[in-house]
Backbone as a ProteinNet text record, in pm:
[ID]
protein_1_A
[PRIMARY]
MMREIVFWHWWAFGALLLILELLAPGMFFLWMAEAAGVTGLLLWMFPTLPLEYQVIAFSVMSIASIGVFRKYLKKHPIVSDQPLLNRRTAIYIGRVFTLEQPIINGQGRIHVDDTSWKIHGDDCPAGTKVRVVDADGVVLKVLVVE
[TERTIARY]
2916.4	2863.6	2731.2	2643.9	2471.9	2457.8	2434	2386.4	2239.5	2162.9	2014.3	1956	1845.3	1769.9	1669.2	1665.4	1557.5	1469.6	1359.6	1246.3	1303.6	1366.2	1410.8	1485.8	1534	1630.6	1476.5	1367	1256.3	1206.5	1214.4	1178.9	1267.1	1407.7	1495.5	1492.4	1446.3	1419.6	1307.4	1220.2	1092.8	1121.1	1185.5	1239.6	1327.5	1377.3	1483.5	1361.3	1290.6	1171.7	1091.9	1064.2	985.4	1079.2	1218.3	1291.7	1296.9	1311	1290.1	1171	1030.8	928	944.2	1031.9	1018.4	1100.9	1182.3	1295.9	1234.3	1135.6	1079.7	920.3	840.6	715.7	622.2	556.6	484.9	369.5	378.8	298	348.3	469.7	515.3	583.2	657.9	778	700.4	580.3	517.7	457.4	403.7	327.3	461	532.9	658.6	699.5	702.6	762.2	667.6	528.3	407	440	478.8	488.7	606.3	722.4	845.2	829.9	727.6	672.5	600.2	509.5	421.3	519.3	594.5	705.5	792	825.8	894.8	782.2	677.9	582.4	564.1	555	540	666.1	767.7	910.4	925.2	852.6	850.8	780.1	638.9	554.5	587.3	684.8	710.9	867.9	950.1	1114.1	1154.4	1095.8	1155.6	1141.7	1046	994.2	1138.9	1130.3	1240.7	1269.2	1373.7	1379.5	1318.8	1299.7	1232.5	1083.2	1018.7	885.4	866.7	954.6	986.4	973.6	1083.3	1081.9	937.4	917.1	766.3	648.1	652.1	544.1	556.5	694.3	691.8	679.4	700	683.1	510.4	446.8	299.1	248.4	293.4	239.4	232.2	365.6	398.6	314.9	297.1	215.2	101.4	31.5	-118.6	-129.1	-33.6	-98.5	-63.1	18.8	4.5	-117	-113.7	-259	-386.7	-382.9	-497.3	-515.5	-416.5	-378.6	-458.9	-397.2	-375.3	-527.9	-613.5	-737.6	-829.7	-757.9	-866.1	-841.3	-703.3	-692.5	-764.5	-809.9	-887.4	-1009.3	-1066.8	-1206.8	-1178.5	-1087.5	-1098.1	-982.3	-968.5	-885.7	-849	-727.5	-670.9	-738.9	-809.9	-826.3	-758.5	-743.5	-648.9	-752.1	-758.8	-790.2	-753.1	-595.3	-564.2	-521.7	-574.8	-528.4	-453.7	-463.1	-358.5	-204	-193.4	-84.8	22.6	56.3	203.2	177	73.5	47	-9	81.9	43.7	-43.8	9.3	-40.2	-159.4	-205.7	-345.5	-454.6	-397.4	-528.5	-582.8	-480.5	-535.2	-617.3	-602.7	-699.7	-857	-907.6	-1067.7	-1041.7	-939.7	-957.7	-881.2	-1004.1	-955.3	-864.9	-748.2	-687.6	-672.3	-615.2	-609	-467.5	-424.2	-285.8	-228.3	-113.6	-27.5	69.7	119.4	209.9	140.7	173.5	125.7	157.3	118.2	147.9	210.3	339.4	421.1	469.2	440.3	525.9	469.1	336.3	300	347.1	425.9	474.2	470.2	454.4	401.7	433.8	412.8	433.6	274.9	240.7	101.3	170.5	117.4	171.7	-5.1	23.2	-73.2	-64.9	-143.7	-52.6	63.6	170.8	320.7	401	348.6	432.2	394.4	506.1	507.9	526.1	402.6	414.8	423.5	524.7	530.2	385.8	319.4	187.7	231.3	170.7	160.6	31.8	0.7	-126.8	-95.7	-216.3	-239.4	-190.1	-125.6	-61.3	-195.1	-170.3	-281.5	-204.6	-296.2	-224.8	-238.7	-175.4	-199.4	-351.6	-403.9	-560.2	-639.4	-599.7	-688.4	-705.3	-806.9	-857.3	-849.5	-759.2	-750.6	-763.4	-804.1	-834	-735.9	-703.4	-624.1	-693.9	-636.3	-705.8	-648.2	-506.7	-422.5	-271.8	-221.4	-105.6	8	134.2	218	355.5	361.5	465.4	479.6	557.4	534.7	440.1	453.5	371.1	244.2	168.7	4.3	-25.4	-104.3	-192.7	-311.2	-313.6	-451.6	-491.9	-608.5	-688.1	-783	-756.6	-845.6	-1002.6	-1048.7	-1185.7	-1239.5	-1337.9	-1425.3	-1554.4
172.8	69.4	9.2	34	-15.8	-140.2	-246.3	-376.8	-370.2	-461	-466.9	-512.6	-446.8	-487.3	-609.5	-695.8	-824.5	-842.9	-889.5	-927.1	-965.9	-1051.1	-1096.3	-1044.9	-932.1	-815.4	-740.5	-716.8	-672	-759.3	-916.6	-961.1	-968.4	-961.7	-999.5	-867.4	-791.5	-649.5	-626.9	-704.8	-716.4	-811.6	-931.9	-991.1	-930	-871.4	-750.4	-657.1	-615.4	-537.2	-618.1	-776.3	-835.2	-838.5	-884.1	-886.7	-752.2	-642.4	-528.3	-515.3	-546.5	-576.9	-665.3	-744.4	-867.3	-778.6	-705.5	-645.4	-516.5	-425.3	-319.4	-320.3	-410.8	-421.1	-274.2	-259.4	-158.7	-135.9	-239.9	-269.1	-137.5	-134.4	-6.6	-90.4	-157.8	-252.7	-291.4	-379	-498.2	-443.3	-312.6	-294.7	-236.6	-210.7	-178	-309.9	-405.2	-511.1	-592.6	-559	-612.5	-543.7	-415.6	-331.8	-371	-429	-420.2	-573.8	-640.3	-828.7	-792.1	-696.5	-682.6	-606.5	-522.7	-446.1	-561.4	-647.7	-742.8	-865.7	-887.3	-927.9	-837.4	-725.6	-651.5	-652.5	-684.8	-691.6	-800.8	-917.6	-1069.9	-1059.9	-977.2	-970.2	-883.1	-834.1	-690	-669.5	-769.9	-734.8	-632.5	-559.1	-433.6	-330.5	-321.1	-197.8	-135.4	-32.3	112.4	86.5	113.6	157	240.2	327.4	499.3	423	374.4	328.1	210.8	159.7	45.1	125.9	220.2	300.2	382	446.8	494.5	426.4	274.6	176.7	140.4	118.8	74.9	198.3	317.4	432.8	459.6	454.6	469	347.2	267.9	132.6	123.7	163.1	170.8	274.3	415	514.5	448.8	386.6	396.9	246.5	143.1	79.7	87.5	164.3	213.7	340.9	392.1	490.3	412.7	270.9	215.7	157.1	106.4	16	155.6	234.1	363.3	370.8	379.5	431.2	328.5	221.6	87.1	61	107	98.3	179.1	302.4	386.2	344.1	284.3	231	123	6.3	-71.2	-90.6	-23.6	-49.9	-164.6	-192.1	-302.2	-285.2	-406.9	-412.6	-535.1	-481.2	-602.2	-686	-766.9	-838	-836.5	-735.2	-679	-522	-459.8	-281.3	-250.6	-271.7	-239.3	-317.2	-405.4	-477.5	-406.8	-307.6	-230.8	-125	-83.5	-3.8	-39	-125.1	-191.2	-126.7	9.7	106.6	117.6	146.7	183.2	106.4	-17.7	-153.6	-118	-58.2	15	121.5	181.5	319.1	264.5	314.8	325.7	208.4	137.3	36.4	82.6	43	100.2	-15.2	74.2	-28.7	26.7	-93.2	-30.4	-32.1	109.3	145	13.1	-25.1	-59.4	-5.5	80.7	194.6	347	451.6	599.6	642.5	758.5	826.8	968	986.4	1105.4	1187.5	1332.2	1410.5	1384.1	1326.9	1314	1177.2	1100.3	977.4	868.2	746.1	618.4	509.7	394.9	267.7	192.8	132.4	25.3	-116.8	-210.4	-360.1	-412.3	-477.2	-460.8	-621.2	-716.8	-834.4	-886.8	-881.1	-954.5	-812.1	-676.7	-573	-489.8	-436.1	-286.3	-175.4	-61.2	50.1	179.3	247	416.4	494.6	532.9	643.4	786.2	858.9	1022.6	1027.7	1122.6	1157	1231.9	1260.9	1325.5	1260.4	1324.4	1247.3	1189.1	1031.6	971.2	824.9	794.6	680.1	528.6	483.4	325.9	254.1	220.2	171.4	241.1	337.4	454.5	340.6	396	340.8	456.1	400.5	486.6	446.5	568.9	477.6	556.5	468.2	526.7	604.6	727.5	779.5	808.7	807.5	826.4	776.3	743.9	674.8	756.9	768.3	864.5	784.6	710.3	631	499	504.2	397.4	442.8	563.5	599.9	620.5	555.6	557.9	661.1	777.8	857.2	853	878.6	837.5	914.6	898.7	1018.6	893.9	960	889.7	878.6	774.8	738.9	764.9	842.2	893	818.4
-3906.4	-3990.5	-3876.2	-3921	-3851.5	-3912.6	-3819.4	-3829.3	-3832	-3923.2	-3969.9	-3799.5	-3764.1	-3657.7	-3718.9	-3670	-3697.9	-3619.2	-3625.1	-3527.3	-3393.6	-3363	-3250.4	-3174.9	-3237.4	-3141.7	-3069.8	-3098	-3029.8	-2914.9	-2952.2	-2893.5	-2756.5	-2790	-2691.9	-2611.9	-2647.1	-2595.5	-2495.2	-2542.4	-2462.1	-2366.7	-2360.9	-2234.6	-2165.9	-2188.3	-2103	-2015.6	-2095.9	-2023	-1914.9	-1964.2	-1870.4	-1747.4	-1769.1	-1624.3	-1571.8	-1635.8	-1531.7	-1446.1	-1522.6	-1453.8	-1323.1	-1345.1	-1226.5	-1086.9	-1142.8	-1068.3	-974	-1074.9	-1034.7	-1058.9	-1010.3	-1018.9	-1036.4	-1102	-1127.8	-1226.7	-1306.8	-1452.5	-1558.3	-1542.7	-1634	-1720.8	-1686.8	-1795.7	-1910.6	-1782.7	-1894.2	-2038.6	-1992.5	-2141.4	-2215.9	-2165.7	-2275.7	-2376.4	-2239.2	-2336.8	-2458.5	-2378.8	-2476.3	-2605.5	-2623.2	-2761.8	-2813.1	-2737.3	-2821.2	-2884.6	-2866.6	-2860.1	-3008.9	-2997.1	-3102	-3236.1	-3195.7	-3295.1	-3372.3	-3289.6	-3331.8	-3421.1	-3393.3	-3466.6	-3643.5	-3593.4	-3706.8	-3824.6	-3728	-3848.9	-3895.7	-3813.7	-3893.1	-4003.8	-3994.5	-4094.4	-4179.1	-4191.4	-4257.1	-4273.9	-4300.5	-4271.5	-4327	-4392.5	-4474	-4424.9	-4327.8	-4215.1	-4167.4	-4226.4	-4177.9	-4016.4	-3973.1	-3845.2	-3750.3	-3823.3	-3792.8	-3751.1	-3874.6	-3817.3	-3723	-3675.4	-3571.6	-3461.3	-3452.9	-3339.3	-3293.4	-3431.2	-3401.2	-3368.3	-3411.6	-3368.6	-3229.8	-3180.3	-3040.4	-2961.9	-2982.8	-2908.5	-2843.7	-3023.2	-2973.3	-2942.9	-2935.4	-2875.7	-2727.7	-2661.6	-2510.3	-2466.9	-2529.4	-2453.4	-2454.9	-2542.9	-2568.1	-2465.5	-2456.1	-2385.7	-2221.9	-2186.5	-2058.8	-2046.1	-2132.4	-2103.9	-2092.8	-2161.3	-2165.2	-2009.3	-1951.7	-1847.2	-1743.8	-1746.6	-1637.6	-1618.4	-1739	-1751.7	-1672.1	-1732.9	-1681.8	-1553.4	-1455.7	-1317.6	-1227.7	-1303.7	-1284.2	-1236.1	-1324.6	-1297.5	-1220	-1226.3	-1149	-1075.3	-952.5	-859.6	-788.5	-770.1	-714.6	-575.3	-532.4	-424.4	-349.2	-192.7	-113.8	-23.3	8.5	109.9	275.6	252.5	376.5	337.1	373.3	304.8	423.4	529.6	620.1	642.9	579	574.2	606.6	534.2	529.1	617.6	712.6	772.2	940.4	993.6	1100.9	1211.3	1243.7	1348.4	1291.1	1189.6	1144.9	1170.4	1195.4	1269	1428.6	1468.7	1595.2	1619.5	1531	1556.9	1580.6	1659.9	1737.1	1851.7	1859	1985.2	2102.4	2229	2331.4	2409.9	2496.5	2578.3	2719.6	2813.2	2955.4	2957.5	3017.3	3037.3	3135.5	3116.2	3248	3294.1	3234.1	3273.1	3274	3351.6	3314	3193.2	3170.8	3080.5	3125.5	3103.5	3183.7	3079.3	3124.7	2971.8	2902.9	2850.9	2719.7	2676.1	2720.1	2679.7	2730	2677.7	2747.5	2622	2716.7	2619.5	2682.3	2556.7	2563.4	2510.8	2576.1	2519.8	2443.1	2346.6	2251.1	2174.3	2209.7	2168.6	2222.7	2103.4	2150.3	2140	2125.1	2079.3	2177	2214.6	2318.5	2189.1	2218	2118.1	2209.1	2163	2202.7	2206.7	2276.2	2283.2	2343.2	2309.9	2315.7	2406.9	2440.7	2512.3	2604.5	2673.6	2815.7	2903.4	3036.3	3111.2	3204.3	3260.3	3333.1	3357.4	3504.9	3554.2	3503.8	3554.4	3481	3538	3455.8	3462.7	3380.9	3320.7	3277.9	3152	3080.1	2986.1	2817.9	2756.7	2638	2507	2418.6	2266.9	2173.7	2091.2	1967.3	1873.6	1877.4	1771.4	1654.3	1612	1542.7	1571	1421.3	1414.3	1372.6	1378.2	1331	1352	1249.4	1246	1332.5	1404.6	1509.1	1618.6	1645.2	1751.3	1776.5	1859.8	1867.8	1974.5	1899.8	1968.6	2026.8	2135.9	2242.4	2314.3	2324.4	2417.4	2523.4	2635.5	2760.4	2709.2	2760	2721.6	2837	2839.5	2979.6	2968.9
[MASK]
++++++++++++++++++++++++++++++++++++++++++++++++++++++++++++++++++++++++++++++++++++++++++++++++++++++++++++++++++++++++++++++++++++++++++++++++++

């Protein structure tokens, strides 16, 4: 025996989707929650709306709102004031440092600010100036500055 779905069921489902959005942010569940809320509003305005039409309305609004948001996001990308925040090694690319220890067998270490970084590059003695040219994970790749 199936019970009748009333408008607040859709609103509760929308609230659940909002909670999912908080747990897994990505601006995906937000638009599905919006669709659930509007579907609940439609059911509140038209209480005899069959379940099939409710599901169709929810599906169409979910797909449409996600599509519109993605199109908007392509035209207006999110700009960060700290684009390298989670790519800490990338901020060192292009900077020049003086080696405190030699690079031996293509490997060495360099101290930058308060951190010691592993480096890869051509063998050279301590005191040589090197430029960071790339970063591979937590390893900085360096070239000797001529």
